[in-house]
Structure formats: C-alpha cells, structure tokens
N, CA, C and O atoms as a GROMACS GRO file, in nm:
protein
  616
    1MET      N    1   0.584   1.655  -2.321
    1MET     CA    2   0.649   1.611  -2.199
    1MET      C    3   0.551   1.626  -2.083
    1MET      O    4   0.475   1.724  -2.077
    2SER      N    5   0.553   1.531  -1.992
    2SER     CA    6   0.465   1.533  -1.875
    2SER      C    7   0.549   1.534  -1.748
    2SER      O    8   0.668   1.503  -1.750
    3ASP      N    9   0.484   1.570  -1.639
    3ASP     CA   10   0.548   1.572  -1.508
    3ASP      C   11   0.474   1.475  -1.417
    3ASP      O   12   0.353   1.457  -1.428
    4TRP      N   13   0.550   1.413  -1.326
    4TRP     CA   14   0.497   1.309  -1.239
    4TRP      C   15   0.552   1.325  -1.099
    4TRP      O   16   0.650   1.395  -1.077
    5LEU      N   17   0.487   1.259  -1.005
    5LEU     CA   18   0.539   1.241  -0.870
    5LEU      C   19   0.544   1.092  -0.845
    5LEU      O   20   0.444   1.022  -0.863
    6PHE      N   21   0.660   1.042  -0.803
    6PHE     CA   22   0.679   0.902  -0.767
    6PHE      C   23   0.706   0.896  -0.618
    6PHE      O   24   0.791   0.967  -0.566
    7LYS      N   25   0.631   0.810  -0.549
    7LYS     CA   26   0.652   0.788  -0.406
    7LYS      C   27   0.739   0.664  -0.386
    7LYS      O   28   0.726   0.564  -0.456
    8SER      N   29   0.828   0.674  -0.288
    8SER     CA   30   0.910   0.560  -0.250
    8SER      C   31   0.944   0.571  -0.101
    8SER      O   32   0.960   0.681  -0.048
    9GLU      N   33   0.954   0.459  -0.037
    9GLU     CA   34   0.996   0.457   0.103
    9GLU      C   35   1.148   0.458   0.107
    9GLU      O   36   1.211   0.368   0.051
   10PRO      N   37   1.209   0.557   0.172
   10PRO     CA   38   1.355   0.567   0.170
   10PRO      C   39   1.425   0.448   0.233
   10PRO      O   40   1.541   0.420   0.201
   11GLU      N   41   1.357   0.377   0.324
   11GLU     CA   42   1.418   0.257   0.383
   11GLU      C   43   1.427   0.143   0.281
   11GLU      O   44   1.511   0.054   0.294
   12THR      N   45   1.340   0.147   0.181
   12THR     CA   46   1.339   0.044   0.077
   12THR      C   47   1.423   0.088  -0.042
   12THR      O   48   1.512   0.015  -0.086
   13PHE      N   49   1.395   0.207  -0.094
   13PHE     CA   50   1.470   0.263  -0.206
   13PHE      C   51   1.446   0.412  -0.210
   13PHE      O   52   1.338   0.457  -0.247
   14GLY      N   53   1.546   0.488  -0.171
   14GLY     CA   54   1.533   0.633  -0.166
   14GLY      C   55   1.612   0.703  -0.275
   14GLY      O   56   1.676   0.639  -0.358
   15LEU      N   57   1.606   0.834  -0.273
   15LEU     CA   58   1.676   0.913  -0.372
   15LEU      C   59   1.826   0.891  -0.366
   15LEU      O   60   1.892   0.890  -0.470
   16ASP      N   61   1.882   0.874  -0.247
   16ASP     CA   62   2.026   0.845  -0.236
   16ASP      C   63   2.061   0.714  -0.305
   16ASP      O   64   2.167   0.701  -0.366
   17ASP      N   65   1.971   0.615  -0.294
   17ASP     CA   66   1.994   0.487  -0.361
   17ASP      C   67   1.998   0.506  -0.512
   17ASP      O   68   2.084   0.450  -0.581
   18LEU      N   69   1.904   0.585  -0.564
   18LEU     CA   70   1.902   0.610  -0.709
   18LEU      C   71   2.030   0.681  -0.752
   18LEU      O   72   2.090   0.644  -0.853
   19ALA      N   73   2.072   0.780  -0.677
   19ALA     CA   74   2.194   0.855  -0.711
   19ALA      C   75   2.317   0.766  -0.711
   19ALA      O   76   2.413   0.793  -0.782
   20ALA      N   77   2.316   0.659  -0.630
   20ALA     CA   78   2.431   0.570  -0.618
   20ALA      C   79   2.433   0.457  -0.722
   20ALA      O   80   2.533   0.386  -0.732
   21ARG      N   81   2.326   0.438  -0.797
   21ARG     CA   82   2.320   0.331  -0.896
   21ARG      C   83   2.409   0.362  -1.016
   21ARG      O   84   2.433   0.478  -1.047
   22PRO      N   85   2.459   0.257  -1.082
   22PRO     CA   86   2.536   0.280  -1.205
   22PRO      C   87   2.454   0.362  -1.304
   22PRO      O   88   2.339   0.330  -1.332
   23GLY      N   89   2.514   0.466  -1.356
   23GLY     CA   90   2.443   0.555  -1.446
   23GLY      C   91   2.332   0.633  -1.378
   23GLY      O   92   2.253   0.700  -1.444
   24GLN      N   93   2.327   0.626  -1.247
   24GLN     CA   94   2.223   0.691  -1.166
   24GLN      C   95   2.083   0.658  -1.219
   24GLN      O   96   1.993   0.741  -1.218
   25THR      N   97   2.070   0.533  -1.265
   25THR     CA   98   1.946   0.488  -1.328
   25THR      C   99   1.905   0.354  -1.269
   25THR      O  100   1.990   0.270  -1.236
   26GLU      N  101   1.772   0.334  -1.255
   26GLU     CA  102   1.720   0.210  -1.197
   26GLU      C  103   1.581   0.182  -1.254
   26GLU      O  104   1.503   0.275  -1.273
   27PRO      N  105   1.549   0.056  -1.281
   27PRO     CA  106   1.411   0.022  -1.319
   27PRO      C  107   1.317   0.049  -1.202
   27PRO      O  108   1.346   0.012  -1.088
   28TRP      N  109   1.204   0.113  -1.229
   28TRP     CA  110   1.104   0.142  -1.126
   28TRP      C  111   1.005   0.027  -1.128
   28TRP      O  112   0.897   0.036  -1.186
   29ASP      N  113   1.042  -0.081  -1.062
   29ASP     CA  114   0.962  -0.203  -1.064
   29ASP      C  115   0.869  -0.208  -0.944
   29ASP      O  116   0.877  -0.126  -0.853
   30GLY      N  117   0.780  -0.306  -0.946
   30GLY     CA  118   0.694  -0.330  -0.831
   30GLY      C  119   0.566  -0.249  -0.828
   30GLY      O  120   0.494  -0.254  -0.728
   31VAL      N  121   0.535  -0.174  -0.932
   31VAL     CA  122   0.408  -0.100  -0.934
   31VAL      C  123   0.296  -0.204  -0.947
   31VAL      O  124   0.288  -0.275  -1.047
   32ARG      N  125   0.210  -0.212  -0.846
   32ARG     CA  126   0.104  -0.312  -0.844
   32ARG      C  127  -0.032  -0.250  -0.814
   32ARG      O  128  -0.115  -0.308  -0.743
   33ASN      N  129  -0.054  -0.135  -0.869
   33ASN     CA  130  -0.183  -0.066  -0.863
   33ASN      C  131  -0.222  -0.037  -1.007
   33ASN      O  132  -0.142   0.018  -1.083
   34TYR      N  133  -0.343  -0.073  -1.045
   34TYR     CA  134  -0.383  -0.060  -1.185
   34TYR      C  135  -0.384   0.083  -1.234
   34TYR      O  136  -0.344   0.110  -1.347
   35GLN      N  137  -0.429   0.176  -1.151
   35GLN     CA  138  -0.433   0.316  -1.194
   35GLN      C  139  -0.292   0.369  -1.217
   35GLN      O  140  -0.265   0.434  -1.318
   36ALA      N  141  -0.200   0.340  -1.123
   36ALA     CA  142  -0.061   0.382  -1.139
   36ALA      C  143   0.002   0.312  -1.260
   36ALA      O  144   0.076   0.374  -1.335
   37ARG      N  145  -0.028   0.183  -1.277
   37ARG     CA  146   0.023   0.109  -1.392
   37ARG      C  147  -0.022   0.173  -1.523
   37ARG      O  148   0.057   0.187  -1.616
   38ASN      N  149  -0.150   0.211  -1.531
   38ASN     CA  150  -0.201   0.271  -1.654
   38ASN      C  151  -0.129   0.402  -1.686
   38ASN      O  152  -0.096   0.428  -1.802
   39LEU      N  153  -0.105   0.483  -1.585
   39LEU     CA  154  -0.030   0.607  -1.607
   39LEU      C  155   0.109   0.576  -1.659
   39LEU      O  156   0.155   0.636  -1.756
   40LEU      N  157   0.175   0.482  -1.594
   40LEU     CA  158   0.310   0.444  -1.632
   40LEU      C  159   0.313   0.386  -1.773
   40LEU      O  160   0.394   0.428  -1.856
   41ARG      N  161   0.228   0.293  -1.800
   41ARG     CA  162   0.227   0.221  -1.929
   41ARG      C  163   0.180   0.308  -2.045
   41ARG      O  164   0.237   0.302  -2.154
   42ASP      N  165   0.077   0.389  -2.022
   42ASP     CA  166   0.010   0.456  -2.134
   42ASP      C  167   0.051   0.602  -2.155
   42ASP      O  168   0.031   0.656  -2.264
   43GLN      N  169   0.109   0.665  -2.052
   43GLN     CA  170   0.134   0.809  -2.066
   43GLN      C  171   0.279   0.852  -2.050
   43GLN      O  172   0.316   0.959  -2.098
   44MET      N  173   0.362   0.772  -1.983
   44MET     CA  174   0.499   0.815  -1.959
   44MET      C  175   0.585   0.800  -2.083
   44MET      O  176   0.572   0.706  -2.160
   45ARG      N  177   0.674   0.899  -2.098
   45ARG     CA  178   0.766   0.902  -2.211
   45ARG      C  179   0.905   0.939  -2.162
   45ARG      O  180   0.921   1.004  -2.058
   46ILE      N  181   1.005   0.897  -2.237
   46ILE     CA  182   1.143   0.933  -2.204
   46ILE      C  183   1.154   1.084  -2.195
   46ILE      O  184   1.106   1.157  -2.281
   47GLY      N  185   1.219   1.131  -2.089
   47GLY     CA  186   1.239   1.274  -2.068
   47GLY      C  187   1.136   1.338  -1.977
   47GLY      O  188   1.156   1.451  -1.933
   48ASP      N  189   1.026   1.267  -1.947
   48ASP     CA  190   0.929   1.322  -1.852
   48ASP      C  191   0.998   1.346  -1.718
   48ASP      O  192   1.086   1.270  -1.678
   49ARG      N  193   0.958   1.453  -1.651
   49ARG     CA  194   1.020   1.488  -1.523
   49ARG      C  195   0.945   1.424  -1.406
   49ARG      O  196   0.823   1.403  -1.412
   50ILE      N  197   1.020   1.393  -1.301
   50ILE     CA  198   0.964   1.325  -1.184
   50ILE      C  199   1.003   1.401  -1.056
   50ILE      O  200   1.120   1.432  -1.035
   51LEU      N  201   0.904   1.430  -0.974
   51LEU     CA  202   0.930   1.473  -0.836
   51LEU      C  203   0.944   1.346  -0.754
   51LEU      O  204   0.852   1.263  -0.753
   52PHE      N  205   1.054   1.328  -0.686
   52PHE     CA  206   1.083   1.209  -0.606
   52PHE      C  207   1.039   1.237  -0.463
   52PHE      O  208   1.088   1.329  -0.399
   53TYR      N  209   0.944   1.156  -0.414
   53TYR     CA  210   0.880   1.177  -0.285
   53TYR      C  211   0.914   1.062  -0.191
   53TYR      O  212   0.899   0.945  -0.228
   54HIS      N  213   0.959   1.094  -0.070
   54HIS     CA  214   0.982   0.993   0.032
   54HIS      C  215   0.857   0.981   0.120
   54HIS      O  216   0.808   1.079   0.174
   55SER      N  217   0.807   0.858   0.131
   55SER     CA  218   0.687   0.833   0.212
   55SER      C  219   0.720   0.738   0.327
   55SER      O  220   0.827   0.677   0.331
   56ASN      N  221   0.625   0.728   0.420
   56ASN     CA  222   0.641   0.638   0.535
   56ASN      C  223   0.776   0.656   0.604
   56ASN      O  224   0.849   0.559   0.627
   57CYS      N  225   0.807   0.780   0.636
   57CYS     CA  226   0.933   0.810   0.703
   57CYS      C  227   0.909   0.926   0.800
   57CYS      O  228   0.798   0.977   0.810
   58GLU      N  229   1.012   0.965   0.871
   58GLU     CA  230   0.997   1.069   0.973
   58GLU      C  231   0.947   1.201   0.914
   58GLU      O  232   0.863   1.268   0.974
   59LEU      N  233   0.997   1.239   0.797
   59LEU     CA  234   0.956   1.362   0.732
   59LEU      C  235   0.917   1.333   0.587
   59LEU      O  236   0.999   1.349   0.496
   60PRO      N  237   0.792   1.288   0.565
   60PRO     CA  238   0.750   1.262   0.428
   60PRO      C  239   0.747   1.391   0.347
   60PRO      O  240   0.701   1.495   0.393
   61GLY      N  241   0.798   1.381   0.224
   61GLY     CA  242   0.797   1.499   0.140
   61GLY      C  243   0.876   1.479   0.012
   61GLY      O  244   0.933   1.372  -0.011
   62ILE      N  245   0.878   1.582  -0.070
   62ILE     CA  246   0.950   1.579  -0.196
   62ILE      C  247   1.096   1.610  -0.168
   62ILE      O  248   1.129   1.712  -0.108
   63VAL      N  249   1.184   1.520  -0.213
   63VAL     CA  250   1.326   1.531  -0.181
   63VAL      C  251   1.415   1.556  -0.302
   63VAL      O  252   1.530   1.598  -0.286
   64GLY      N  253   1.363   1.531  -0.422
   64GLY     CA  254   1.449   1.548  -0.537
   64GLY      C  255   1.376   1.538  -0.669
   64GLY      O  256   1.253   1.530  -0.675
   65ILE      N  257   1.456   1.538  -0.775
   65ILE     CA  258   1.405   1.533  -0.910
   65ILE      C  259   1.475   1.420  -0.984
   65ILE      O  260   1.595   1.397  -0.968
   66ALA      N  261   1.396   1.350  -1.065
   66ALA     CA  262   1.448   1.245  -1.152
   66ALA      C  263   1.380   1.261  -1.287
   66ALA      O  264   1.302   1.354  -1.308
   67GLU      N  265   1.410   1.170  -1.379
   67GLU     CA  266   1.344   1.174  -1.510
   67GLU      C  267   1.319   1.032  -1.558
   67GLU      O  268   1.388   0.939  -1.518
   68VAL      N  269   1.219   1.018  -1.644
   68VAL     CA  270   1.192   0.890  -1.707
   68VAL      C  271   1.302   0.867  -1.810
   68VAL      O  272   1.325   0.950  -1.897
   69ALA      N  273   1.370   0.752  -1.799
   69ALA     CA  274   1.488   0.725  -1.882
   69ALA      C  275   1.467   0.612  -1.982
   69ALA      O  276   1.560   0.577  -2.055
   70SER      N  277   1.348   0.553  -1.986
   70SER     CA  278   1.320   0.446  -2.084
   70SER      C  279   1.172   0.447  -2.117
   70SER      O  280   1.090   0.504  -2.046
   71ALA      N  281   1.141   0.383  -2.227
   71ALA     CA  282   1.001   0.362  -2.261
   71ALA      C  283   0.943   0.257  -2.166
   71ALA      O  284   1.018   0.175  -2.113
   72PRO      N  285   0.812   0.259  -2.143
   72PRO     CA  286   0.750   0.156  -2.060
   72PRO      C  287   0.772   0.017  -2.121
   72PRO      O  288   0.770   0.000  -2.243
   73ARG      N  289   0.793  -0.080  -2.032
   73ARG     CA  290   0.810  -0.219  -2.076
   73ARG      C  291   0.758  -0.311  -1.966
   73ARG      O  292   0.743  -0.268  -1.852
   74PRO      N  293   0.729  -0.437  -2.000
   74PRO     CA  294   0.681  -0.529  -1.896
   74PRO      C  295   0.780  -0.540  -1.780
   74PRO      O  296   0.901  -0.542  -1.799
   75ASP      N  297   0.725  -0.548  -1.660
   75ASP     CA  298   0.805  -0.562  -1.538
   75ASP      C  299   0.842  -0.709  -1.521
   75ASP      O  300   0.756  -0.790  -1.490
   76PRO      N  301   0.970  -0.744  -1.540
   76PRO     CA  302   1.008  -0.885  -1.531
   76PRO      C  303   0.992  -0.946  -1.392
   76PRO      O  304   0.985  -1.068  -1.379
   77THR      N  305   0.986  -0.863  -1.287
   77THR     CA  306   0.970  -0.918  -1.153
   77THR      C  307   0.834  -0.986  -1.136
   77THR      O  308   0.816  -1.070  -1.049
   78ALA      N  309   0.738  -0.949  -1.220
   78ALA     CA  310   0.605  -1.011  -1.212
   78ALA      C  311   0.608  -1.158  -1.252
   78ALA      O  312   0.522  -1.235  -1.211
   79PHE      N  313   0.708  -1.198  -1.332
   79PHE     CA  314   0.715  -1.334  -1.385
   79PHE      C  315   0.814  -1.423  -1.309
   79PHE      O  316   0.822  -1.543  -1.335
   80ASP      N  317   0.888  -1.366  -1.216
   80ASP     CA  318   0.995  -1.438  -1.146
   80ASP      C  319   0.947  -1.481  -1.007
   80ASP      O  320   0.929  -1.398  -0.919
   81PRO      N  321   0.927  -1.612  -0.988
   81PRO     CA  322   0.877  -1.661  -0.857
   81PRO      C  323   0.969  -1.625  -0.739
   81PRO      O  324   0.924  -1.624  -0.625
   82GLU      N  325   1.094  -1.598  -0.766
   82GLU     CA  326   1.188  -1.561  -0.660
   82GLU      C  327   1.187  -1.411  -0.630
   82GLU      O  328   1.246  -1.367  -0.532
   83ALA      N  329   1.121  -1.333  -0.714
   83ALA     CA  330   1.122  -1.187  -0.699
   83ALA      C  331   1.021  -1.141  -0.595
   83ALA      O  332   0.918  -1.205  -0.573
   84ARG      N  333   1.052  -1.030  -0.534
   84ARG     CA  334   0.966  -0.970  -0.432
   84ARG      C  335   0.828  -0.935  -0.487
   84ARG      O  336   0.728  -0.944  -0.416
   85TYR      N  337   0.822  -0.894  -0.613
   85TYR     CA  338   0.697  -0.847  -0.673
   85TYR      C  339   0.634  -0.949  -0.768
   85TYR      O  340   0.558  -0.913  -0.858
   86PHE      N  341   0.665  -1.076  -0.748
   86PHE     CA  342   0.609  -1.183  -0.831
   86PHE      C  343   0.456  -1.180  -0.826
   86PHE      O  344   0.396  -1.162  -0.720
   87ASP      N  345   0.396  -1.199  -0.944
   87ASP     CA  346   0.249  -1.207  -0.955
   87ASP      C  347   0.217  -1.333  -1.033
   87ASP      O  348   0.234  -1.336  -1.155
   88PRO      N  349   0.171  -1.438  -0.966
   88PRO     CA  350   0.146  -1.566  -1.036
   88PRO      C  351   0.040  -1.556  -1.145
   88PRO      O  352   0.032  -1.643  -1.231
   89LYS      N  353  -0.043  -1.451  -1.143
   89LYS     CA  354  -0.145  -1.435  -1.246
   89LYS      C  355  -0.096  -1.356  -1.367
   89LYS      O  356  -0.168  -1.343  -1.466
   90SER      N  357   0.024  -1.303  -1.358
   90SER     CA  358   0.078  -1.224  -1.470
   90SER      C  359   0.133  -1.318  -1.577
   90SER      O  360   0.199  -1.417  -1.546
   91ASP      N  361   0.106  -1.285  -1.702
   91ASP     CA  362   0.141  -1.369  -1.816
   91ASP      C  363   0.237  -1.293  -1.907
   91ASP      O  364   0.202  -1.183  -1.952
   92PRO      N  365   0.356  -1.346  -1.937
   92PRO     CA  366   0.450  -1.274  -2.025
   92PRO      C  367   0.392  -1.243  -2.163
   92PRO      O  368   0.434  -1.146  -2.227
   93ASP      N  369   0.296  -1.323  -2.210
   93ASP     CA  370   0.235  -1.297  -2.341
   93ASP      C  371   0.134  -1.182  -2.336
   93ASP      O  372   0.106  -1.118  -2.437
   94GLN      N  373   0.079  -1.157  -2.218
   94GLN     CA  374  -0.012  -1.045  -2.196
   94GLN      C  375   0.022  -0.983  -2.061
   94GLN      O  376  -0.048  -1.003  -1.963
   95PRO      N  377   0.132  -0.906  -2.057
   95PRO     CA  378   0.180  -0.854  -1.929
   95PRO      C  379   0.076  -0.769  -1.858
   95PRO      O  380   0.002  -0.691  -1.918
   96ARG      N  381   0.073  -0.787  -1.728
   96ARG     CA  382  -0.018  -0.710  -1.643
   96ARG      C  383   0.053  -0.587  -1.586
   96ARG      O  384  -0.010  -0.483  -1.569
   97TRP      N  385   0.183  -0.599  -1.558
   97TRP     CA  386   0.257  -0.494  -1.488
   97TRP      C  387   0.372  -0.443  -1.574
   97TRP      O  388   0.436  -0.518  -1.648
   98TYR      N  389   0.397  -0.312  -1.562
   98TYR     CA  390   0.499  -0.245  -1.643
   98TYR      C  391   0.592  -0.164  -1.554
   98TYR      O  392   0.564  -0.138  -1.437
   99LEU      N  393   0.705  -0.124  -1.612
   99LEU     CA  394   0.800  -0.037  -1.543
   99LEU      C  395   0.862   0.059  -1.644
   99LEU      O  396   0.850   0.040  -1.765
  100VAL      N  397   0.927   0.161  -1.593
  100VAL     CA  398   1.016   0.247  -1.670
  100VAL      C  399   1.145   0.258  -1.590
  100VAL      O  400   1.146   0.236  -1.469
  101ASP      N  401   1.253   0.292  -1.658
  101ASP     CA  402   1.375   0.327  -1.587
  101ASP      C  403   1.365   0.473  -1.545
  101ASP      O  404   1.311   0.556  -1.618
  102VAL      N  405   1.417   0.502  -1.426
  102VAL     CA  406   1.423   0.640  -1.379
  102VAL      C  407   1.570   0.677  -1.359
  102VAL      O  408   1.652   0.595  -1.317
  103ARG      N  409   1.601   0.802  -1.388
  103ARG     CA  410   1.737   0.853  -1.375
  103ARG      C  411   1.738   0.972  -1.280
  103ARG      O  412   1.656   1.063  -1.290
  104TYR      N  413   1.832   0.969  -1.189
  104TYR     CA  414   1.853   1.077  -1.093
  104TYR      C  415   1.888   1.206  -1.166
  104TYR      O  416   1.966   1.206  -1.262
  105THR      N  417   1.829   1.317  -1.120
  105THR     CA  418   1.866   1.449  -1.170
  105THR      C  419   1.936   1.528  -1.060
  105THR      O  420   2.050   1.571  -1.076
  106ARG      N  421   1.865   1.546  -0.947
  106ARG     CA  422   1.927   1.619  -0.836
  106ARG      C  423   1.843   1.607  -0.709
  106ARG      O  424   1.725   1.575  -0.714
  107HIS      N  425   1.908   1.634  -0.596
  107HIS     CA  426   1.838   1.652  -0.469
  107HIS      C  427   1.784   1.795  -0.465
  107HIS      O  428   1.844   1.886  -0.522
  108LEU      N  429   1.672   1.814  -0.399
  108LEU     CA  430   1.626   1.950  -0.373
  108LEU      C  431   1.715   2.012  -0.266
  108LEU      O  432   1.785   1.942  -0.194
  109LYS      N  433   1.712   2.143  -0.258
  109LYS     CA  434   1.791   2.213  -0.156
  109LYS      C  435   1.741   2.180  -0.016
  109LYS      O  436   1.816   2.188   0.081
  110ARG      N  437   1.612   2.143  -0.008
  110ARG     CA  438   1.553   2.102   0.119
  110ARG      C  439   1.436   2.010   0.087
  110ARG      O  440   1.381   2.014  -0.023
  111THR      N  441   1.400   1.927   0.183
  111THR     CA  442   1.279   1.848   0.169
  111THR      C  443   1.159   1.941   0.179
  111THR      O  444   1.152   2.026   0.268
  112ILE      N  445   1.065   1.925   0.087
  112ILE     CA  446   0.940   2.001   0.095
  112ILE      C  447   0.838   1.906   0.157
  112ILE      O  448   0.788   1.817   0.089
  113PRO      N  449   0.808   1.925   0.284
  113PRO     CA  450   0.725   1.829   0.358
  113PRO      C  451   0.580   1.826   0.310
  113PRO      O  452   0.526   1.924   0.261
  114LEU      N  453   0.518   1.709   0.327
  114LEU     CA  454   0.379   1.691   0.292
  114LEU      C  455   0.292   1.794   0.364
  114LEU      O  456   0.200   1.850   0.305
  115ALA      N  457   0.319   1.819   0.492
  115ALA     CA  458   0.239   1.915   0.568
  115ALA      C  459   0.242   2.053   0.502
  115ALA      O  460   0.140   2.121   0.497
  116GLU      N  461   0.356   2.094   0.452
  116GLU     CA  462   0.366   2.223   0.384
  116GLU      C  463   0.287   2.221   0.252
  116GLU      O  464   0.219   2.318   0.219
  117LEU      N  465   0.297   2.112   0.179
  117LEU     CA  466   0.223   2.099   0.053
  117LEU      C  467   0.073   2.103   0.077
  117LEU      O  468  -0.001   2.165   0.000
  118LYS      N  469   0.027   2.037   0.182
  118LYS     CA  470  -0.116   2.034   0.213
  118LYS      C  471  -0.170   2.172   0.246
  118LYS      O  472  -0.290   2.197   0.230
  119ALA      N  473  -0.086   2.261   0.292
  119ALA     CA  474  -0.130   2.397   0.323
  119ALA      C  475  -0.178   2.470   0.198
  119ALA      O  476  -0.248   2.570   0.207
  120PHE      N  477  -0.140   2.419   0.081
  120PHE     CA  478  -0.179   2.482  -0.046
  120PHE      C  479  -0.284   2.401  -0.120
  120PHE      O  480  -0.307   2.423  -0.239
  121ALA      N  481  -0.349   2.306  -0.050
  121ALA     CA  482  -0.448   2.218  -0.113
  121ALA      C  483  -0.568   2.294  -0.166
  121ALA      O  484  -0.631   2.250  -0.261
  122GLN      N  485  -0.600   2.407  -0.106
  122GLN     CA  486  -0.714   2.488  -0.152
  122GLN      C  487  -0.668   2.602  -0.241
  122GLN      O  488  -0.746   2.691  -0.274
  123GLY      N  489  -0.542   2.601  -0.280
  123GLY     CA  490  -0.487   2.709  -0.362
  123GLY      C  491  -0.410   2.653  -0.480
  123GLY      O  492  -0.466   2.587  -0.568
  124ALA      N  493  -0.281   2.681  -0.481
  124ALA     CA  494  -0.196   2.645  -0.596
  124ALA      C  495  -0.190   2.495  -0.624
  124ALA      O  496  -0.166   2.454  -0.737
  125LEU      N  497  -0.212   2.413  -0.522
  125LEU     CA  498  -0.205   2.268  -0.542
  125LEU      C  499  -0.343   2.202  -0.541
  125LEU      O  500  -0.354   2.080  -0.525
  126ASP      N  501  -0.446   2.282  -0.559
  126ASP     CA  502  -0.582   2.230  -0.567
  126ASP      C  503  -0.590   2.125  -0.678
  126ASP      O  504  -0.546   2.150  -0.791
  127GLY      N  505  -0.645   2.011  -0.648
  127GLY     CA  506  -0.659   1.905  -0.746
  127GLY      C  507  -0.541   1.810  -0.754
  127GLY      O  508  -0.550   1.707  -0.821
  128MET      N  509  -0.432   1.841  -0.688
  128MET     CA  510  -0.316   1.751  -0.690
  128MET      C  511  -0.348   1.630  -0.604
  128MET      O  512  -0.382   1.645  -0.486
  129PRO      N  513  -0.337   1.508  -0.660
  129PRO     CA  514  -0.373   1.388  -0.583
  129PRO      C  515  -0.296   1.375  -0.450
  129PRO      O  516  -0.352   1.325  -0.352
  130LEU      N  517  -0.173   1.418  -0.446
  130LEU     CA  518  -0.091   1.403  -0.325
  130LEU      C  519  -0.154   1.470  -0.204
  130LEU      O  520  -0.144   1.418  -0.092
  131VAL      N  521  -0.218   1.584  -0.222
  131VAL     CA  522  -0.272   1.658  -0.108
  131VAL      C  523  -0.417   1.624  -0.077
  131VAL      O  524  -0.477   1.682   0.014
  132ARG      N  525  -0.475   1.531  -0.153
  132ARG     CA  526  -0.612   1.486  -0.126
  132ARG      C  527  -0.611   1.385  -0.012
  132ARG      O  528  -0.520   1.303  -0.002
  133LYS      N  529  -0.712   1.391   0.070
  133LYS     CA  530  -0.725   1.297   0.181
  133LYS      C  531  -0.741   1.156   0.128
  133LYS      O  532  -0.819   1.133   0.035
  134GLY      N  533  -0.668   1.062   0.187
  134GLY     CA  534  -0.683   0.921   0.153
  134GLY      C  535  -0.613   0.876   0.027
  134GLY      O  536  -0.630   0.761  -0.013
  135ASN      N  537  -0.536   0.962  -0.037
  135ASN     CA  538  -0.469   0.921  -0.160
  135ASN      C  539  -0.354   0.826  -0.129
  135ASN      O  540  -0.271   0.854  -0.043
  136ARG      N  541  -0.350   0.713  -0.199
  136ARG     CA  542  -0.246   0.613  -0.175
  136ARG      C  543  -0.166   0.580  -0.301
  136ARG      O  544  -0.080   0.492  -0.297
  137LEU      N  545  -0.192   0.649  -0.412
  137LEU     CA  546  -0.120   0.618  -0.535
  137LEU      C  547   0.029   0.643  -0.521
  137LEU      O  548   0.070   0.741  -0.459
  138SER      N  549   0.110   0.555  -0.578
  138SER     CA  550   0.255   0.570  -0.573
  138SER      C  551   0.308   0.650  -0.691
  138SER      O  552   0.422   0.697  -0.688
  139ILE      N  553   0.226   0.665  -0.795
  139ILE     CA  554   0.261   0.744  -0.913
  139ILE      C  555   0.142   0.832  -0.944
  139ILE      O  556   0.028   0.785  -0.948
  140MET      N  557   0.167   0.961  -0.966
  140MET     CA  558   0.056   1.051  -0.997
  140MET      C  559   0.103   1.164  -1.087
  140MET      O  560   0.220   1.202  -1.084
  141PRO      N  561   0.012   1.217  -1.168
  141PRO     CA  562   0.049   1.329  -1.254
  141PRO      C  563   0.065   1.458  -1.176
  141PRO      O  564   0.004   1.476  -1.070
  142VAL      N  565   0.146   1.546  -1.230
  142VAL     CA  566   0.169   1.679  -1.174
  142VAL      C  567   0.153   1.777  -1.290
  142VAL      O  568   0.215   1.760  -1.394
  143SER      N  569   0.072   1.878  -1.272
  143SER     CA  570   0.054   1.976  -1.379
  143SER      C  571   0.179   2.065  -1.388
  143SER      O  572   0.253   2.076  -1.290
  144PRO      N  573   0.202   2.127  -1.503
  144PRO     CA  574   0.316   2.220  -1.513
  144PRO      C  575   0.310   2.332  -1.410
  144PRO      O  576   0.413   2.374  -1.359
  145GLU      N  577   0.190   2.380  -1.380
  145GLU     CA  578   0.176   2.486  -1.280
  145GLU      C  579   0.210   2.436  -1.140
  145GLU      O  580   0.275   2.507  -1.062
  146GLN      N  581   0.168   2.313  -1.108
  146GLN     CA  582   0.202   2.254  -0.978
  146GLN      C  583   0.352   2.232  -0.968
  146GLN      O  584   0.412   2.259  -0.864
  147TRP      N  585   0.413   2.184  -1.076
  147TRP     CA  586   0.558   2.161  -1.078
  147TRP      C  587   0.632   2.291  -1.044
  147TRP      O  588   0.718   2.293  -0.957
  148GLU      N  589   0.598   2.399  -1.114
  148GLU     CA  590   0.665   2.526  -1.093
  148GLU      C  591   0.641   2.580  -0.952
  148GLU      O  592   0.732   2.632  -0.888
  149PHE      N  593   0.519   2.566  -0.904
  149PHE     CA  594   0.488   2.613  -0.769
  149PHE      C  595   0.570   2.537  -0.665
  149PHE      O  596   0.629   2.597  -0.576
  150ILE      N  597   0.574   2.404  -0.678
  150ILE     CA  598   0.647   2.322  -0.582
  150ILE      C  599   0.795   2.357  -0.583
  150ILE      O  600   0.855   2.373  -0.477
  151LEU      N  601   0.855   2.369  -0.701
  151LEU     CA  602   0.997   2.403  -0.706
  151LEU      C  603   1.021   2.546  -0.654
  151LEU      O  604   1.131   2.577  -0.607
  152GLY      N  605   0.921   2.631  -0.663
  152GLY     CA  606   0.932   2.764  -0.605
  152GLY      C  607   0.939   2.763  -0.454
  152GLY      O  608   0.988   2.858  -0.392
  153LEU      N  609   0.890   2.655  -0.392
  153LEU     CA  610   0.896   2.640  -0.246
  153LEU      C  611   1.036   2.599  -0.199
  153LEU      O  612   1.071   2.615  -0.082
  154GLU      N  613   1.113   2.547  -0.292
  154GLU     CA  614   1.247   2.496  -0.257
  154GLU      C  615   1.330   2.606  -0.193
  154GLU      O  616   1.446   2.583  -0.157
   0.00000   0.00000   0.00000
C-alpha cells in the first residue's frame, strides 16, 4: 500500500464535493501532467491512502483523507470534445491520460496549512515534494513517516 497527496482547488472540486457524491466516490479526472500521470497509472492501487489538499484558496493545506477506490484506467474526458479536459492528441487505442476513482474517508479535525508544513521542510518533511520550492505537481507520493507526522499535526 502507498500513500499520496492529491491537490485540488476547492472552488472547482473540494473535499466537501467528494463527501457529497454518491458513494462518496468520484473519478479523479483531468490529470494532464506526465509525471503525475505516471504515478497514477503505474503505482496507484486500490486501498492506497490519500491526503486531500486544497490549493489556490485562502488557506491552502491538507483538509482530509481519501482512498484510491479503483484501478487506474484511461480518462474518458481526454477523448470527449465536449469535455473540459479534452486532448485532441489522445488516442483511445493508446491512451495518454489515466484516472482512478477516489473515495472520501474523513475531514481532518483542522486544516494543516502549507505554511505550517513548510516549517518542517528541513526536518520531518525533508524531501516531500509539497514543501519544495516551485513544486506544481497535483499528485505526489507521501512516505509512511511523512503520513504519520502530518496526521500527528492534526
């Protein structure tokens, strides 16, 4: 089992939106970064844990926990010209983009802000992509030690 951090803008799709979905599950579509896609496609498995992170908002930070609820599969929005994430170069016979379903687990007791997490960049969270300067990945791995440390901040 692996641990991950998924970033999402709460104005677009936040943790409350996930919790309100039927079965509290939603396809995580629209990943259009090759590095994030490779992690999603090649390493994620059902049951992997996810730290749900709100970005581009008043208080960016980790707000909850979810889990991977399906095996990776081609992202159908890449093939649909009417879809927000349509990619005219994507081919259904050789898919370029993938998704997994994510399922809500719980809200954290409090948001753990990015500023607080960055305070541990030279310590317990050393090497975590989230606290590195200039990191823009929407999906990133989290070590078991980082997972435990972060939840200890809750």
